[in-house]
N, C-alpha and C positions, 0 to 999 in steps of 0.2 A: 760570599755574599750571592750570587749567580748560584748556585747549585742549592741555595733556601729558598730564591723564588722558582727554580724549577721545580723544588718536591711540592710548594702550595700549590702552583698550578696543576702539577699533577695531580694533587687531591682535590682542586676545586674540581677537576674533571670527573674525578671518579664520584664524588659526593654526587656531582649536577647528574650524572647517569644512574646515577643508585636514585635518584628521587624521579627520573623517567620511568625505570621499572617499576617502582613502587607506587606509580598513579592508582588511582583508584576513582572507578568511577559509577555513578549513581542510576539506577534504574532510569531515573527522569531525565539526567543526562546523557544519557544516550539515544533515548528516545526523542529529545531534542536535537540532536545531529543525525540521527535519522530521516527528521523531517526539513533538517536545512538542506543535509549533502544527499540524500540518497539520490542518483542518476533518475529512477524511472520516476520519483516526483517531479523532477526538474522537468523529465520532458511532459509530464500532464502541465507545467506552469508554461511552457514553449505553446504547447497546441490553444489554452484558455489564451492566451497572449494575441493567437496566431487569428484566432476564431474572432476575438474584439476588434481588432486590427481591419478585417475583412469587414466587418459589422458597418466600420463606417462609410464605405461607398455606396451602401446599401440604396440609397437615395439620388443616387446620380441618374442624368438623364441620361437617354440614346442620344451619340454624336450627330453632330448636324451633317447633313449630306450637300455637295456642292455639284453640279453638275453644270459643262462648260459644252458649245457644238454650234451647229447649223441648225436652220429650221426653218423647213419648206424652202430650201434651195435646190434651182433647179441645177443641174450636171453643166447646162452651157455656159460657161462664163461669161458669154458674152452679154448675158439674161439679166445680172448683176446690175449692171451699169443704166443708169439712167438715158434715154434715147429722146426721138422725136416724140413718138406716141405712149411711151414709158415710163414711170418714176424708178425704174429698176423694179429685181425679184429679189428673195432671199434675206433671211436674218442668221447674225450669228447671236444666239443665248448664253447667257450668265445669270445663271439661279440657285437656290439654296432653298435645302427644306430642313425643318424642324418637327421632329416630335413630339407634341409633350404628353408626360406620363400624368397619367390617375393620379390625382394625391392620394386616395385610396389605395392603391395597391402600393404605390411607393412605402405607404405604411404602414402596410401589410407584410410587405417582404422585408423592412428595418426591422419590424418587432420580429420577425420571425429569425434572421442574422445574429441580432442583438442577444435571443436567447440561448444559440446554438451553444455555446459556452456553458451554459448551467451545467449541461448534461456531466461534461466533462469534469467540472468542480466536484461534482459529486459524486465521480468516479474515482478520482485524486481521492477523496475524504476517503472513500471506501478502499483503497490498496493504502491510503495510509493506517487503517481499523489494522487489514492484513500484515501489514510490515512492523506494528506496533506487537501481535500478539505472536510472531514468528521472535522478534527479540525477547518478549517477556520469555517466551518458552523456555529458547538458550539460556536465560539468562538466570531460569531459577533451577534449569539443569545445573547447571554453571554450580550456584550455591549450594544443591544438595551436594554433586561430588566434593565440592571444599568441606561439605561436613563428611562424606564418607573420606577424603584423603584425610584429614584430621585423626579419625577415627582408627583408620589403618595404622597411621604413623604413632598413635598410643601403643596399637594392640603389638606392635614390630616390636617397640621397647621392651611390652612386656615380655612378649615369647622371647626377647634377647636375655632379659631377667630368669627366667625358669632357666634359658637353657646351658646361661654360664654358670647357674647356681648347681642345676644337673651334675654340670661338671666336675663340680667339686663335692658331692653327694655321692655321687659314681664311685669314687677312688677310697670312700667310706663303705663300700658296697649299702648306699642310703639308698638309692633310684635305681629301676630297672632300666635294661638299656636299649626295649622297646619303647619306652617313654619317650626317650631323648630323642629316639628316630623323629617318631612323631611329631614333636615337637618343630624339631628339622625344617622337617616336612610343611609344618603349619609354615612359619617364617617363609619359605620358599613362595607357597603360595601366597603371601601378604604381600613380598614383594613384587610379582606377576601384577598381581592386583594393583597395588601403589604407581605401577611401570600405566596398566589399562588406563586407570584414571587420570594420569597423568596426559594419555593421548585426549581421553576423550575432554579433559580442560583444554587441551589444548583446540578441538575441532573448535567448541564453543566459542573460544575467544578469536579463531579466525571467521566465523559466521557472523559474530558481530562487529568487528571490524568489518567483512564485506559489507552488511546491511549499513552503516555509518559510512563508506565508498572510501574509508581507511586502507593504507598499507596494511595487509594483512599480517604482519608479522611484526607489530607493534605492540609492544606488552603493555600489561595491562591488569587490574586486580579488579575484583564487583565488590560492594557492600554487603556484609553477610547479613545485615536486617530483612527481616519480610515477616507480613500479616495476613493471618486467615481471617478470612473476612467472610460476613454473614449477608446472603443477598435478602431482603423483602422482596420477593417476585411479585406482592401485588401491588407495590410500588413503582416498583419498577417497571412491569409490562404498561401499567398506566402512562409510564413517563415514554416508555417505548412506543404506544399506539399514537399517542401524541404527536411526537417529535419525529420518529420515525430513524431507521438507519439507512445508511449513506446510500447503499443498493437500492430501499427502498423511495427514497426520495428521487434516485438516478432514472427509477420508473416512471415516478409522475412527473418530473420532469420531460421526460420524453414524450410522455403521453400530453404535456403543457404543448411540446415541442412540435407533435404531431398536430396538433390541435391550431397552432398557426400556420403550421403548412397547408391547413385546410384552407385558412381565412384567406392566405396568400394564395392557393389556387384557384377561391372563390373570386378576388378580388382581377384575376386575370379573364373572367368577362365582364368588367367593366369597359365601356369603351377610351379610346385615347382619342385623341385629338395632334393633329398636325398643320403646317402652316407650310406653302410653299410661294415664292416669289421669285419669278425670272424676268430680266431684264433683255431686249433685244434689240441688240445695235442691229438699224435697218441698213442695206444695201442702197445704193443710188439715191435716188431724191424721198425714199417711202418714210414716215415721221417714225423714230422712235417709237417702240412699245412694250408693252409692261405683260404679264399673267403673275395673280394673284389668286390663290384658293387655300381653301381651308377643307382638311382632309378629317377623316372620323374612321376608327376601325368599328366592325362590326362583330368581335369573337363570341359573341353568346347566338350567333347563328349554326346551326343544327351541326353542320358539317365541317365547323371550327370550336366548338366546344368539347366534344366528346373525350377528349385525352384530360382536359381538366375534372370533369364531373367523376371520369374515370380515377383520375387520383383522388379527388376527395372521396371517393368512395372506397378507395384501398386506406387510407390514412386513419378511417373512423375505423374500420373494420382490424386493425393493425392495434389502435387502441384500445379495442375490446378483447385482443389479444394480451395484450400488456397489464392490463385488469386483473384478468386473471392469471396472471405468472405472480403480480403482485400478493396477490390471494393465498397463491400456493406459496410463495419464501416466508409471508406472514404465520402461515399455519405451521410452515417447518420449523420456523423458526421460534415459536413458541412449545412446541412440540420438544425440540430438541434443550433450551433452557430449562422446561421443566424437570426435565430427563436428565441432565446434568445435576441441576440444584439438589437431585434425590441421590443422587451419587457421590456426591460432595458432602451432604449431610452423612450418608453412610460411612465415608471415607474418617471424618472428623473423630466419627463416634468409634471406629476401630483405632485411630492413630492416639485418641485420649487414652484408651483402654489399657495400648501398648505403654504408653508414655507413665500413667498411674499405677497401673498394677503388674503389667508381664514383665518390664525391663526393672521396675525395683525388686521382685521378686528373683528375678533370673540372677540379679547382681548380688542379694544376698545368699543366694545357693552358691554364686563362684565365691565372695569371700568368706563363708563358712567353709569351703572346700581346700581353699588355698591355705587359710590360715591353721588349717588341719596339717595341710604339709609343711605347712613351714615347723608346727610343733612335732614332726615325724606320727604323728597320727593318723595320718588320710594318704591316699595316693593320689599321684600326679597325674595317671589315667582320669580320677574324677574330676582333678584340678582344668584339666584339656577339655574337657569334654560340658565341664560347667562354664566356661570359656567360651565355648565353638557355640553354644546355645546361645548363652551371651550375646556374640559380636552376630551372629544370623538374626535375632532378635531386633539388634539395632540395624542393623541394615537393613532390616524388612521393614520395619517405622519409620526410616531414611525415604524409603520406597515409598511410604506412603502420602508423607510429607511429599514429598515431588508431585503425584498422583494427584493429592490438593491444589498443591500450587498452580498445577496445568489445569485443572479444572475451572481454576477461578479466571486463568488466562480467555477459557473459550466461553463461560459464562458470558465474561467482559467483552469478547469480541462477538459474540453474537446477539447483545444488547447494545453494543458501540459503546462501553464506558470507558471515558477516557483515563 
């Protein structure tokens, strides 16, 4: 009974491990995991929270100042006391001063600090878009590698069948030895290609695990489904111009932030008020006294306002530079998307021709050649040449498929399509 339980437990562990190995992730799952776990995005979250936390203290006042000491007190301590002809001299003072900030200045500082995180939020969205594009690129490259691996394995079985058939046919002088060695050479070449493809797939798995912030050794597979898209650039460009990309929004938010900084610098030229109260403990028989004073700053004085005015001018020039940067990025993006869409259209046309015409014709050529060889009316050299032409055409078609998928990713990246 114990042995039976032992074998059941071992079988369960084997099945569980097999399930883990066979885990298949969709592209959406990978992108969601990246958005949740990637440390670069967590860094942005922490920076945003830090800025929002700092903004909560933007409306704080200056701390009060407390002063204490002697006031108009003679060095001769005998004079402190009342005498026949004197009430005494000197005072001990205790005072407090509080500056009252201008409400407009507090509001301007708060608006500026409260908006600081808006730039980082757009920078985070831009980084998400870049990481998504990198993940999609590796995902689709892996997808094509799987197709090449399947093609290589099928061809390996086919060559193995040819080689074994030749070994039998050679005994009856029905095949030539050079043909046999050519097939063996191609078989070894395919084996080498499979090793290279396996290595490339491992690299893609490591990259995607890294983007998802997981152990790079965690095994998983990907879905083999994909979609060839058609982009309506007129509609997309309209949406693109209205909503904007994250990097464009980051520039716009920076310009808005600079404008708020300008308002904050202008608010520094507004006067601020303060109040000072001092109580004087008199020596001798003098009466108790106090001082109550109202204070006002004059920051708009010419010698005091130079820095604020210079900062205002500096931020205005920065915004002019940022506006030109925005126009530059928009112009480049429109040009690149249009160029890539033209390339994508041409690649699809080539891919369709290969799928519908070239490969079917080469496959018929191969089928005819191998049928003739099997019926002893054809030469195996012709079969191998036909197979090689078909194999190269299939690999070239898969390369075009990969180029199409990568071009789609680039267009989606530049238009920031989720």
